[in-house]
Rosetta silent file (secondary structure, phi, psi, omega in degrees, C-alpha in Angstrom):
SEQUENCE: XXXXXXXXXXXXXXXXXXXXXXXXXXXXXXXXXXXXXXXXXXXXXXXXXXXXXXXXXXXXXXXXXXXXXXXXXXXXXXXXXXXXXXXXXXXXXXXXXXXXXXXXXXXXXXXXXXXXXXXXXXXXXXXXXXXXXXXXXXXXXXXXXXXXXXXXXXXXXXXXXXXXXXXXXXXXXXXXXXXXXXXXXXXXXXXXXXXXXXXXXXXXXXXXXXXXXXXXXXXXXXXXXXXXXXXXXXXXXXXXXXXXXXXXXXXXXXXXXXXXXX
SCORE:     score description
SCORE:     0.000 S_00000001
   1 L     0.000   13.304 -176.611   -1.972   51.388  126.642 S_00000001
   2 L   -85.103   61.752  177.141   -1.897   53.042  123.194 S_00000001
   3 L  -110.942   17.723 -175.116    0.062   56.111  124.183 S_00000001
   4 L   -94.566  156.843  178.535    3.106   55.155  122.122 S_00000001
   5 L   -89.192  -33.392 -169.637    4.530   56.893  119.055 S_00000001
   6 L  -122.479   -0.694 -177.945    6.001   53.796  117.390 S_00000001
   7 E  -127.987  159.049  167.314    4.104   50.862  118.986 S_00000001
   8 E  -125.503  122.154 -176.121    0.553   49.628  119.336 S_00000001
   9 E  -121.985  123.453  179.344    0.020   47.747  122.636 S_00000001
  10 E  -132.813  156.462  176.937   -3.169   45.882  123.442 S_00000001
  11 E  -131.646  129.065  176.517   -4.250   43.363  126.134 S_00000001
  12 E  -154.190  132.580  174.078   -7.033   40.788  125.697 S_00000001
  13 L    54.757   43.325  174.161   -7.749   37.453  127.286 S_00000001
  14 L    70.055   12.624  178.681   -4.516   37.539  129.289 S_00000001
  15 E  -119.474  126.061  173.998   -2.426   38.080  126.143 S_00000001
  16 E   -98.589  139.575  175.741   -0.590   41.347  125.414 S_00000001
  17 E  -120.100  119.058  178.118    0.276   42.185  121.823 S_00000001
  18 E  -106.586  114.516 -173.513    3.101   44.624  121.188 S_00000001
  19 E  -113.961  123.621  173.328    3.026   45.697  117.562 S_00000001
  20 E   -65.027  129.115 -169.197    5.793   47.592  115.813 S_00000001
  21 L  -130.716   53.099  173.333    3.879   50.377  114.089 S_00000001
  22 L  -128.272   57.165 -172.011    6.125   52.210  111.643 S_00000001
  23 H   -61.257  -24.682 -178.182    5.140   50.407  108.410 S_00000001
  24 H   -66.029  -24.201  177.316    6.174   53.399  106.282 S_00000001
  25 H  -119.392   30.595  176.839    9.838   52.710  107.165 S_00000001
  26 L    56.475   32.550  178.152    9.472   48.923  107.303 S_00000001
  27 L    56.692   30.712  173.202    9.333   49.139  111.096 S_00000001
  28 L   -64.290  143.163 -175.508   12.923   50.209  111.357 S_00000001
  29 E  -102.725  153.337  176.174   13.591   51.265  114.935 S_00000001
  30 L  -129.556 -169.245 -179.005   15.014   54.436  116.353 S_00000001
  31 H   -62.170  -30.320  177.845   15.692   55.752  119.867 S_00000001
  32 H   -69.047  -46.063 -179.322   11.951   56.241  120.480 S_00000001
  33 H   -60.850  -42.795 -178.158   11.127   52.645  119.510 S_00000001
  34 H   -59.864  -46.678  179.440   13.936   51.384  121.712 S_00000001
  35 H   -66.873  -41.239 -179.516   12.684   53.319  124.720 S_00000001
  36 H   -67.225  -39.155  177.257    9.056   52.356  124.112 S_00000001
  37 H   -63.644  -44.176 -179.501    9.853   48.677  123.730 S_00000001
  38 H   -62.287  -46.124  179.435   11.885   48.588  126.952 S_00000001
  39 H   -63.878  -41.840 -178.213    9.112   50.339  128.905 S_00000001
  40 H   -63.750  -47.785 -178.826    6.370   48.178  127.407 S_00000001
  41 H   -69.719  -32.559  176.415    8.037   44.861  128.165 S_00000001
  42 H   -64.657  -48.357  179.393    9.025   45.994  131.636 S_00000001
  43 H   -65.708  -48.338 -179.007    5.451   46.949  132.464 S_00000001
  44 H   -63.337  -33.169  175.881    3.839   43.928  130.831 S_00000001
  45 H   -63.698  -21.162 -179.324    6.255   41.596  132.583 S_00000001
  46 L  -100.840   -1.010 -177.698    4.986   42.847  135.914 S_00000001
  47 L   -87.816  128.975  179.631    1.232   42.713  135.138 S_00000001
  48 L   -70.272  -23.936 -177.793   -0.784   39.900  136.739 S_00000001
  49 L   -84.096    0.244  179.274   -3.376   40.125  133.975 S_00000001
  50 L  -115.234  124.735 -179.677   -0.794   39.212  131.324 S_00000001
  51 L  -114.620  -13.932  177.052    0.374   35.620  130.867 S_00000001
  52 E  -156.887  156.105 -175.742    1.914   35.841  127.431 S_00000001
  53 E  -130.821  135.248  172.764    3.164   38.520  125.071 S_00000001
  54 E  -109.259  128.875  174.208    3.121   38.534  121.239 S_00000001
  55 E  -104.709  114.306 -174.620    5.617   40.752  119.435 S_00000001
  56 E  -126.483 -174.428 -179.206    4.188   41.577  116.030 S_00000001
  57 E  -151.361  148.462  174.344    4.447   44.193  113.324 S_00000001
  58 L   -94.744  147.082  175.019    2.225   46.145  110.943 S_00000001
  59 L   100.653 -169.008 -172.764    2.955   46.359  107.229 S_00000001
  60 L   -83.066  -22.073 -177.524    4.839   44.183  104.777 S_00000001
  61 E  -115.174  147.138  174.316    8.082   43.917  106.834 S_00000001
  62 E   -75.288  -56.063  178.179    8.568   42.779  110.397 S_00000001
  63 E  -164.267  128.644  179.983   11.630   44.992  111.019 S_00000001
  64 L   -91.016    5.217 -178.008   14.294   46.348  108.709 S_00000001
  65 L    97.929 -141.293 -177.390   16.699   47.031  111.545 S_00000001
  66 E   -79.588  140.065  177.423   17.929   50.484  112.445 S_00000001
  67 L   -66.154  136.618 -176.115   16.216   53.588  110.975 S_00000001
  68 H   -61.415  -41.087  179.508   18.390   55.347  108.405 S_00000001
  69 H   -66.327  -34.767  175.571   17.834   58.819  109.851 S_00000001
  70 H   -66.492  -38.858  179.293   18.810   57.500  113.274 S_00000001
  71 H   -65.874  -36.675  176.900   21.948   55.953  111.758 S_00000001
  72 H   -61.401  -42.308  177.393   22.807   59.259  110.153 S_00000001
  73 H   -62.312  -41.242 -176.706   22.580   60.944  113.572 S_00000001
  74 H   -65.714  -30.844 -176.629   24.796   58.241  115.106 S_00000001
  75 H   -63.366  -24.787  179.422   27.517   58.879  112.481 S_00000001
  76 L   -98.081    2.766 -179.229   28.070   62.293  114.125 S_00000001
  77 L   -70.534  151.475  168.364   28.022   60.978  117.693 S_00000001
  78 L   -75.323  169.182  178.116   31.091   61.037  119.925 S_00000001
  79 H   -59.286  -39.848 -179.073   32.429   57.721  121.220 S_00000001
  80 H   -68.377  -38.595  177.166   30.681   58.338  124.534 S_00000001
  81 H   -66.911  -39.118  177.814   27.379   59.123  122.790 S_00000001
  82 H   -64.384  -40.224  178.684   27.656   56.033  120.597 S_00000001
  83 H   -65.084  -42.025  179.798   28.313   53.885  123.662 S_00000001
  84 H   -64.155  -42.310  179.492   25.354   55.350  125.498 S_00000001
  85 H   -64.003  -45.969  178.419   23.110   54.811  122.485 S_00000001
  86 H   -61.977  -36.464 -179.765   24.310   51.178  122.051 S_00000001
  87 H   -64.227  -38.846  178.197   23.765   50.538  125.762 S_00000001
  88 H   -64.527  -39.429  175.185   20.149   51.611  125.520 S_00000001
  89 H   -65.714  -42.774 -179.981   19.603   49.124  122.700 S_00000001
  90 H   -63.487  -38.970  179.636   21.361   46.387  124.692 S_00000001
  91 H   -66.692  -38.236  179.054   19.195   47.138  127.745 S_00000001
  92 H   -65.298  -47.048  179.776   16.018   46.953  125.651 S_00000001
  93 H   -61.305  -39.615  179.931   16.932   43.576  124.148 S_00000001
  94 H   -66.306  -35.171  178.234   17.814   42.253  127.631 S_00000001
  95 H   -61.646  -42.494  177.365   14.411   43.467  128.940 S_00000001
  96 H   -68.948  -42.918 -178.429   12.636   41.374  126.322 S_00000001
  97 H   -61.899  -42.174 -176.257   14.924   38.393  126.894 S_00000001
  98 L   -93.694    7.057  179.051   14.515   38.435  130.651 S_00000001
  99 L   -57.074  128.602 -176.189   10.805   39.278  130.600 S_00000001
 100 L   -70.557  -13.157  176.865    9.177   36.833  133.065 S_00000001
 101 L   -92.910  141.135  175.756    6.268   36.341  130.640 S_00000001
 102 E   -61.012  139.278 -175.475    6.718   34.115  127.595 S_00000001
 103 E  -120.526  127.396  175.945    7.192   36.133  124.384 S_00000001
 104 E  -111.179  124.724  175.699    6.185   34.880  120.913 S_00000001
 105 E   -86.287  124.915 -178.373    7.553   36.591  117.876 S_00000001
 106 E  -109.246   94.254 -168.698    4.964   36.791  115.053 S_00000001
 107 E   -98.083  103.918 -174.287    7.089   37.461  111.987 S_00000001
 108 L   -95.596   -3.978 -176.235    4.779   38.382  109.094 S_00000001
 109 L  -162.952 -168.731 -176.175    7.532   39.752  106.763 S_00000001
 110 E   -56.830  147.249 -177.065   11.207   40.396  106.256 S_00000001
 111 E  -137.789  110.635 -173.381   13.423   40.646  109.276 S_00000001
 112 E  -123.277  149.196  169.121   16.867   42.266  108.947 S_00000001
 113 L    50.319 -121.937 -176.212   19.791   43.257  111.153 S_00000001
 114 H   -59.362  -25.553  173.696   18.578   44.604  114.482 S_00000001
 115 H   -58.693  -34.340  176.924   15.149   43.137  113.723 S_00000001
 116 H   -68.977  -30.698  175.516   16.724   39.696  114.061 S_00000001
 117 H   -64.251  -43.787  176.317   17.896   40.748  117.498 S_00000001
 118 H   -57.302  -47.313 -179.079   14.330   41.560  118.519 S_00000001
 119 H   -64.451  -45.636 -177.961   13.161   38.145  117.284 S_00000001
 120 H   -62.150  -29.083  179.720   16.080   36.266  118.902 S_00000001
 121 L   -74.667  -11.807 -179.915   15.277   37.807  122.259 S_00000001
 122 L   -83.908  167.289 -177.965   11.817   36.200  122.156 S_00000001
 123 L   -87.756  -36.225 -175.951   11.118   32.662  123.395 S_00000001
 124 E  -133.988  135.954 -173.274    9.158   31.301  120.451 S_00000001
 125 E  -125.944  121.995  174.427    9.381   32.399  116.785 S_00000001
 126 E  -119.050  124.044 -175.727    6.668   31.818  114.170 S_00000001
 127 E  -127.613  153.593  175.481    7.384   33.145  110.701 S_00000001
 128 E   -80.857  154.377 -177.587    5.596   33.161  107.356 S_00000001
 129 L   -57.925  -34.107 -174.902    7.093   31.237  104.435 S_00000001
 130 L   -78.365  -11.766 -177.587    7.713   34.440  102.490 S_00000001
 131 L   -67.207  136.516  174.710    9.825   36.087  105.213 S_00000001
 132 E  -113.025  152.630 -178.853   13.470   36.640  104.537 S_00000001
 133 E  -125.441  150.261 -178.585   16.161   37.147  107.134 S_00000001
 134 E  -161.740  130.381  172.226   19.492   38.956  106.880 S_00000001
 135 L  -102.957   87.120 -165.538   22.287   40.042  109.193 S_00000001
 136 L   -89.595    1.394 -168.714   23.374   42.835  106.888 S_00000001
 137 H   -54.822  -42.726 -176.298   25.658   44.815  109.180 S_00000001
 138 H   -63.799  -23.538  174.555   29.015   43.995  107.539 S_00000001
 139 H   -64.185  -24.496  179.886   27.732   45.420  104.224 S_00000001
 140 H  -103.027   10.877  179.752   27.699   48.782  105.992 S_00000001
 141 L    79.319   17.488  179.210   31.041   48.395  107.692 S_00000001
 142 L  -114.859  178.532  173.707   29.386   47.429  110.989 S_00000001
 143 L  -133.605  152.537 -178.200   28.976   44.267  113.053 S_00000001
 144 L   -81.902   57.236 -169.096   25.893   42.787  114.745 S_00000001
 145 L   -67.645  -55.664 -173.959   27.472   43.250  118.181 S_00000001
 146 L   -63.107  -33.273 -179.361   24.576   44.276  120.418 S_00000001
 147 L   -86.012  -11.266 -169.823   22.244   41.627  119.077 S_00000001
 148 H   -60.496  -37.297  179.157   24.895   38.892  118.983 S_00000001
 149 H   -56.867  -38.294 -177.041   24.211   37.328  122.429 S_00000001
 150 H   -84.377  -40.339  179.566   20.674   36.532  121.404 S_00000001
 151 H   -68.509  -42.268  177.183   21.169   35.696  117.753 S_00000001
 152 H   -62.643  -41.130  175.474   24.032   33.309  118.449 S_00000001
 153 H   -60.067  -38.452 -173.391   21.959   31.538  121.087 S_00000001
 154 H   -76.764  -43.813 -173.582   19.092   31.271  118.654 S_00000001
 155 H  -102.224  -15.960 -179.582   20.924   30.109  115.500 S_00000001
 156 L    94.991  155.329 -178.226   24.081   28.548  116.965 S_00000001
 157 H   -63.024  -41.374 -173.060   27.715   29.438  116.545 S_00000001
 158 H   -64.998  -42.963  177.546   28.188   27.591  113.292 S_00000001
 159 H   -68.207  -36.942  178.386   25.360   29.375  111.473 S_00000001
 160 H   -61.717  -38.694  179.502   26.434   32.701  112.975 S_00000001
 161 H   -57.268  -38.583  179.792   29.915   32.228  111.542 S_00000001
 162 H   -74.773  -57.661 -168.494   28.364   32.137  108.077 S_00000001
 163 H   -76.455  -25.945  172.425   25.627   34.730  108.258 S_00000001
 164 H   -66.819  -34.909 -172.489   27.484   37.335  110.338 S_00000001
 165 H   -87.959  -35.917 -174.242   30.308   37.254  107.798 S_00000001
 166 H   -92.208  -22.561 -174.626   28.495   36.953  104.478 S_00000001
 167 L    56.647   26.351  176.203   25.431   39.118  105.135 S_00000001
 168 L   -67.273  145.599  172.321   23.527   36.747  102.881 S_00000001
 169 E   -83.270  136.260  179.929   19.774   36.917  102.823 S_00000001
 170 E  -134.327  158.915 -169.253   18.209   33.589  103.816 S_00000001
 171 E   -83.929  168.806  176.337   14.712   32.160  103.765 S_00000001
 172 H   -63.577  -35.962  179.470   12.294   31.339  106.609 S_00000001
 173 H   -64.320  -38.259  177.362   12.864   27.605  105.860 S_00000001
 174 H   -69.742  -38.872  176.561   16.584   28.135  106.355 S_00000001
 175 H   -59.814  -39.926  177.170   15.863   30.067  109.550 S_00000001
 176 H   -68.650  -40.344 -178.969   13.889   27.062  110.790 S_00000001
 177 H   -60.229  -37.716 -177.096   16.611   24.621  109.743 S_00000001
 178 L   -89.140   -0.713  175.352   19.279   26.413  111.750 S_00000001
 179 L    93.080    3.138 -179.522   16.929   26.759  114.757 S_00000001
 180 L   -72.758  -40.037  177.215   16.259   30.516  114.526 S_00000001
 181 L  -110.805  136.437  177.264   12.543   30.003  113.794 S_00000001
 182 L   -80.248  -40.082 -176.609   10.450   27.360  115.522 S_00000001
 183 E  -133.981  138.687  172.982    7.564   27.338  113.027 S_00000001
 184 E  -123.882  123.894 -175.041    7.203   28.387  109.428 S_00000001
 185 E  -133.938  162.634  173.421    3.646   28.662  108.027 S_00000001
 186 L   -64.304  152.236 -175.160    1.729   29.971  105.106 S_00000001
 187 H   -58.624  -34.175  179.276    0.692   33.592  105.564 S_00000001
 188 H   -74.819   -6.845  179.268   -2.981   32.681  105.951 S_00000001
 189 H  -109.093    1.096 -173.981   -2.089   30.330  108.810 S_00000001
 190 H   -62.246  -50.903 -179.692    0.093   32.742  110.828 S_00000001
 191 H   -59.501  -42.590 -177.654   -2.686   33.974  113.127 S_00000001
 192 H   -65.426  -41.924 -178.533   -3.943   30.465  113.753 S_00000001
 193 H   -70.007  -42.265  178.703   -0.491   29.066  114.585 S_00000001
 194 H   -63.809  -42.625 -179.075    0.380   31.933  116.933 S_00000001
 195 H   -62.231  -37.928  179.594   -3.005   31.630  118.647 S_00000001
 196 H   -64.546  -42.825 -178.698   -2.484   27.887  119.218 S_00000001
 197 H   -67.161  -44.958 -178.282    0.910   28.490  120.830 S_00000001
 198 H   -63.608  -37.172  175.530   -0.423   31.319  122.955 S_00000001
 199 H   -58.303  -42.145  178.497   -3.347   29.164  124.133 S_00000001
 200 H   -63.520  -41.812 -175.054   -0.879   26.609  125.447 S_00000001
 201 H   -66.000  -44.394 -174.784    1.101   29.310  127.228 S_00000001
 202 H   -76.650  -18.119  179.162   -1.869   30.961  128.972 S_00000001
 203 H   -91.180   -8.318  177.325   -3.419   27.716  130.182 S_00000001
 204 L   -83.905  162.947  177.023   -0.228   26.560  131.918 S_00000001
 205 L   -58.426  119.244 -178.368    0.760   27.509  135.473 S_00000001
 206 H   -55.646  -43.550 -179.955    1.940   31.151  135.308 S_00000001
 207 H   -64.485  -44.512 -176.478    4.562   30.535  138.023 S_00000001
 208 H   -65.364  -39.892  177.981    5.793   27.304  136.420 S_00000001
 209 H   -60.596  -44.937 -178.977    6.076   29.009  132.970 S_00000001
 210 H   -65.903  -41.290  179.697    8.151   31.848  134.451 S_00000001
 211 H   -71.207  -32.286  177.526   10.419   29.418  136.358 S_00000001
 212 H   -67.709  -32.542  177.501   10.773   27.179  133.296 S_00000001
 213 H   -64.724  -45.391  177.836   11.938   30.195  131.304 S_00000001
 214 H   -60.878  -44.033 -178.202   14.561   30.931  133.955 S_00000001
 215 H   -56.551  -46.054 -179.960   15.532   27.233  134.050 S_00000001
 216 H   -61.875  -43.888  178.511   16.412   27.120  130.341 S_00000001
 217 H   -60.303  -43.024 -173.128   18.539   30.277  130.673 S_00000001
 218 H   -76.248  -30.349 -173.559   20.364   28.999  133.723 S_00000001
 219 H   -97.276  -27.340 -175.845   20.988   25.391  132.636 S_00000001
 220 L   -56.126  129.893  174.679   21.709   25.643  128.899 S_00000001
 221 L    81.112   -4.966 -179.105   25.340   24.932  128.153 S_00000001
 222 L   -79.990  146.728  173.795   26.277   24.044  131.724 S_00000001
 223 L   -72.463  149.910 -179.444   28.335   20.947  132.525 S_00000001
 224 L   -83.141   92.765 -177.616   26.533   18.235  134.456 S_00000001
 225 L  -111.064  170.346  174.004   28.267   18.629  137.821 S_00000001
 226 H   -57.810  -38.344 -178.791   27.241   17.810  141.384 S_00000001
 227 H   -66.916  -38.166  179.309   26.458   21.482  141.896 S_00000001
 228 H   -68.464  -39.656 -179.829   24.169   21.489  138.838 S_00000001
 229 H   -64.117  -39.561  176.866   22.354   18.379  139.978 S_00000001
 230 H   -63.977  -42.781  179.177   21.822   19.929  143.405 S_00000001
 231 H   -58.040  -49.319 -178.428   20.586   23.108  141.816 S_00000001
 232 H   -67.980  -35.278  175.032   17.972   21.318  139.693 S_00000001
 233 H   -61.790  -43.255  179.680   16.897   19.157  142.654 S_00000001
 234 H   -64.068  -37.429 -177.826   16.382   22.277  144.762 S_00000001
 235 H   -66.347  -43.416 -177.311   14.343   23.914  141.977 S_00000001
 236 H   -70.716  -36.855  179.682   11.907   20.970  141.625 S_00000001
 237 H   -64.533  -40.697 -178.697   11.619   20.620  145.417 S_00000001
 238 H   -66.901  -44.587 -176.169   10.824   24.301  145.774 S_00000001
 239 H   -73.918  -27.127  174.112    8.198   24.369  143.009 S_00000001
 240 H   -59.974  -36.795 -177.395    6.544   21.191  144.266 S_00000001
 241 L   -93.417    4.417  177.054    5.781   22.952  147.519 S_00000001
 242 L   -74.301  163.566  179.506    4.692   26.191  145.894 S_00000001
 243 H   -56.842  -48.515 -179.830    1.002   27.158  145.830 S_00000001
 244 H   -72.707  -29.935  177.031    0.623   26.498  142.112 S_00000001
 245 H   -65.010  -46.826 -179.553    2.709   23.313  142.317 S_00000001
 246 H   -66.380  -41.234 -179.965    0.431   21.853  145.000 S_00000001
 247 H   -66.549  -37.982 -179.872   -2.671   23.093  143.202 S_00000001
 248 H   -65.970  -44.601  177.886   -1.588   21.662  139.864 S_00000001
 249 H   -66.283  -44.837 -178.252   -0.970   18.165  141.252 S_00000001
 250 H   -62.366  -42.185 -178.625   -4.154   18.239  143.297 S_00000001
 251 H   -68.576  -31.924  179.117   -6.322   19.369  140.339 S_00000001
 252 H   -67.991  -45.936  179.955   -4.843   16.630  138.140 S_00000001
 253 H   -65.757  -35.349 -177.359   -5.570   13.921  140.756 S_00000001
 254 L   -89.725    1.240  178.303   -9.008   15.309  141.407 S_00000001
 255 L    54.601   49.774  178.351   -9.740   15.643  137.671 S_00000001
 256 L  -136.763  166.113 -179.710  -10.665   19.326  137.792 S_00000001
 257 L   -73.497  142.550  173.704   -9.327   22.519  136.299 S_00000001
 258 L   -65.875  158.510 -174.381   -6.507   24.189  138.254 S_00000001
 259 H   -62.822  -29.030 -176.163   -7.344   27.482  139.983 S_00000001
 260 H   -71.278   -7.533  176.815   -5.294   29.561  137.533 S_00000001
 261 H   -94.416   -3.388  179.331   -7.806   28.759  134.773 S_00000001
 262 L   -83.277    0.000    0.000  -10.671   30.307  136.726 S_00000001
């Protein structure tokens, strides 16, 4: 799958790795990166031989946000062109967020601005202790609008009020404290930690993992109403009678591996 200009995409042992590959510009993204990420995640999400995806990066930084040359071009865009450009970015982030396969962000270095949107659209975030994070848009007279649905979900409204407004740089430990990062590890433990999480993902029922991902999106923040209770009851009833649901229970009772591990 390595036909990309700005990415490196590999598949091995049911795990796809999508690597940002513009280390010379700290993996800042441009229109090509946006298009390639959207296409890669769309395709990987539909592949039966992929059960988990790792979003990684080459070089010292994970992602510095938008490429400066791309931003210079945008400065000359008309309102309609700017809207079209922003919509493509929004569509790419949504493609990652809605990908039916679980996505793990492997953050090996600094993550700024739009890069934080990429990470927030993932399901699980593992970062090295040395990584710094920053929502720097207001320093440039901009706002983190397109990435905001995912970043606010990830860090919460209270933290967003601070970091959207101050553009302060904050540490990986702070990212973990506010809920943006799930795990923070030493650099020499990053591969090991990501591999452990991915192992859990690929050994679980593929259908159940996909449905659990949808469940979180659909239920988070909802009031506990009769309609919600009925919805959740219908979901568990449906998955109990599914092929993998029946196979999972049967394999547990029979003390054997489920068929999806074969």
